[in-house]
A tleap script that builds the chain and sets N, CA, C and O, in Angstrom:
source leaprc.protein.ff14SB
mol = sequence {
  NMET LEU ASN VAL GLY TYR ASN LYS ASP LEU
  GLN THR LEU ASP ILE ILE ALA GLY LEU PHE
  ILE PHE PHE PHE PRO GLU GLU ARG VAL ASP
  VAL CTHR
}
set mol.1.N position { 23.211 20.997 -15.489 }
set mol.1.CA position { 21.888 19.933 -16.239 }
set mol.1.C position { 21.741 18.570 -15.841 }
set mol.1.O position { 20.690 17.977 -16.084 }
set mol.2.N position { 22.511 18.119 -15.364 }
set mol.2.CA position { 22.196 16.602 -15.178 }
set mol.2.C position { 21.109 16.538 -13.815 }
set mol.2.O position { 20.098 15.930 -13.462 }
set mol.3.N position { 22.181 17.747 -13.247 }
set mol.3.CA position { 21.000 17.888 -11.715 }
set mol.3.C position { 19.675 18.291 -11.731 }
set mol.3.O position { 18.889 17.951 -10.847 }
set mol.4.N position { 19.260 19.235 -13.003 }
set mol.4.CA position { 17.738 18.869 -13.270 }
set mol.4.C position { 17.443 17.537 -13.940 }
set mol.4.O position { 16.902 16.760 -13.153 }
set mol.5.N position { 17.516 17.348 -14.403 }
set mol.5.CA position { 17.182 16.176 -15.053 }
set mol.5.C position { 17.491 14.876 -13.584 }
set mol.5.O position { 17.033 13.776 -13.892 }
set mol.6.N position { 17.938 14.895 -12.630 }
set mol.6.CA position { 18.000 14.289 -11.923 }
set mol.6.C position { 16.585 14.661 -10.573 }
set mol.6.O position { 15.831 13.758 -10.210 }
set mol.7.N position { 16.521 15.543 -10.231 }
set mol.7.CA position { 15.223 16.404 -9.446 }
set mol.7.C position { 14.270 15.961 -10.197 }
set mol.7.O position { 13.482 15.231 -9.597 }
set mol.8.N position { 13.970 16.206 -11.725 }
set mol.8.CA position { 12.895 16.046 -12.632 }
set mol.8.C position { 12.604 14.071 -11.880 }
set mol.8.O position { 11.591 13.714 -11.279 }
set mol.9.N position { 13.694 13.274 -12.160 }
set mol.9.CA position { 13.080 11.747 -11.918 }
set mol.9.C position { 12.584 11.722 -10.600 }
set mol.9.O position { 11.686 10.937 -10.296 }
set mol.10.N position { 13.398 13.008 -9.263 }
set mol.10.CA position { 12.858 12.528 -8.057 }
set mol.10.C position { 11.513 12.844 -8.005 }
set mol.10.O position { 10.717 12.056 -7.494 }
set mol.11.N position { 11.152 13.933 -8.485 }
set mol.11.CA position { 9.964 14.410 -9.012 }
set mol.11.C position { 8.853 13.973 -9.323 }
set mol.11.O position { 7.784 14.410 -8.896 }
set mol.12.N position { 9.059 12.690 -10.425 }
set mol.12.CA position { 8.345 11.767 -11.011 }
set mol.12.C position { 7.993 10.710 -10.675 }
set mol.12.O position { 6.973 10.130 -11.049 }
set mol.13.N position { 9.350 10.080 -9.417 }
set mol.13.CA position { 8.920 9.123 -8.714 }
set mol.13.C position { 8.010 9.258 -7.502 }
set mol.13.O position { 7.350 8.302 -7.094 }
set mol.14.N position { 7.982 10.600 -6.866 }
set mol.14.CA position { 7.660 11.019 -5.763 }
set mol.14.C position { 6.002 11.532 -6.455 }
set mol.14.O position { 5.607 12.203 -5.501 }
set mol.15.N position { 5.201 11.582 -7.193 }
set mol.15.CA position { 4.076 11.648 -7.857 }
set mol.15.C position { 3.887 10.205 -7.920 }
set mol.15.O position { 3.022 9.826 -7.130 }
set mol.16.N position { 4.428 9.278 -8.614 }
set mol.16.CA position { 4.273 8.015 -8.714 }
set mol.16.C position { 3.792 7.173 -7.579 }
set mol.16.O position { 2.944 6.281 -7.579 }
set mol.17.N position { 4.625 7.720 -6.480 }
set mol.17.CA position { 4.113 6.965 -5.242 }
set mol.17.C position { 3.430 7.431 -4.976 }
set mol.17.O position { 2.569 6.642 -4.586 }
set mol.18.N position { 2.932 8.996 -4.831 }
set mol.18.CA position { 1.811 9.617 -4.471 }
set mol.18.C position { 0.311 9.059 -4.852 }
set mol.18.O position { -0.684 8.886 -4.148 }
set mol.19.N position { 0.635 8.776 -6.725 }
set mol.19.CA position { -0.491 8.159 -7.150 }
set mol.19.C position { -0.970 6.854 -6.057 }
set mol.19.O position { -2.045 6.612 -5.508 }
set mol.20.N position { 0.625 6.027 -6.030 }
set mol.20.CA position { 0.466 4.252 -5.667 }
set mol.20.C position { -0.157 4.277 -4.207 }
set mol.20.O position { -0.668 3.250 -3.761 }
set mol.21.N position { -0.117 5.448 -3.461 }
set mol.21.CA position { -0.600 5.586 -1.551 }
set mol.21.C position { -1.884 5.819 -2.236 }
set mol.21.O position { -2.632 4.846 -2.136 }
set mol.22.N position { -2.494 7.064 -3.071 }
set mol.22.CA position { -3.614 7.265 -3.530 }
set mol.22.C position { -4.612 5.931 -4.151 }
set mol.22.O position { -5.669 5.830 -3.527 }
set mol.23.N position { -4.517 5.393 -4.742 }
set mol.23.CA position { -5.141 4.009 -4.776 }
set mol.23.C position { -4.884 2.816 -4.000 }
set mol.23.O position { -5.807 2.003 -3.932 }
set mol.24.N position { -3.622 2.520 -3.304 }
set mol.24.CA position { -3.735 1.648 -2.396 }
set mol.24.C position { -3.355 2.005 -1.251 }
set mol.24.O position { -2.312 1.684 -0.682 }
set mol.25.N position { -4.371 2.823 -0.801 }
set mol.25.CA position { -3.908 3.125 1.102 }
set mol.25.C position { -4.024 2.680 1.953 }
set mol.25.O position { -3.768 3.141 3.066 }
set mol.26.N position { -4.723 0.971 1.511 }
set mol.26.CA position { -4.493 -0.030 2.852 }
set mol.26.C position { -2.891 -0.679 2.692 }
set mol.26.O position { -2.364 -1.290 3.622 }
set mol.27.N position { -2.308 -0.482 1.561 }
set mol.27.CA position { -0.929 -1.547 1.188 }
set mol.27.C position { 0.188 0.089 1.046 }
set mol.27.O position { 0.969 0.386 0.142 }
set mol.28.N position { -0.170 0.883 2.343 }
set mol.28.CA position { 1.087 2.192 2.384 }
set mol.28.C position { 2.335 1.340 3.065 }
set mol.28.O position { 2.380 0.621 4.063 }
set mol.29.N position { 3.297 1.723 2.120 }
set mol.29.CA position { 4.167 1.192 2.792 }
set mol.29.C position { 5.579 2.388 2.435 }
set mol.29.O position { 5.857 2.839 1.324 }
set mol.30.N position { 6.363 2.711 3.874 }
set mol.30.CA position { 7.242 3.895 4.577 }
set mol.30.C position { 8.388 4.046 3.386 }
set mol.30.O position { 9.496 3.745 3.830 }
set mol.31.N position { 8.410 4.480 1.823 }
set mol.31.CA position { 9.525 4.764 0.893 }
set mol.31.C position { 10.266 5.734 0.948 }
set mol.31.O position { 9.831 6.805 0.525 }
set mol.32.N position { 11.189 5.681 1.317 }
set mol.32.CA position { 11.994 6.731 1.803 }
set mol.32.C position { 13.584 6.754 0.888 }
set mol.32.O position { 14.439 7.598 1.157 }
savepdb mol mol.pdb
quit
C-alpha cells in the first residue's frame, strides 16, 4: 500500500520534471 503511494509520487515528480523541461528546454538540468 505504501509502495503504491510511493510509485504514484515518483510518477508525479516525473510529470513535473517533464513539464519543466518542456517549458524551459534551455534550462535543462540532469535530474536523477
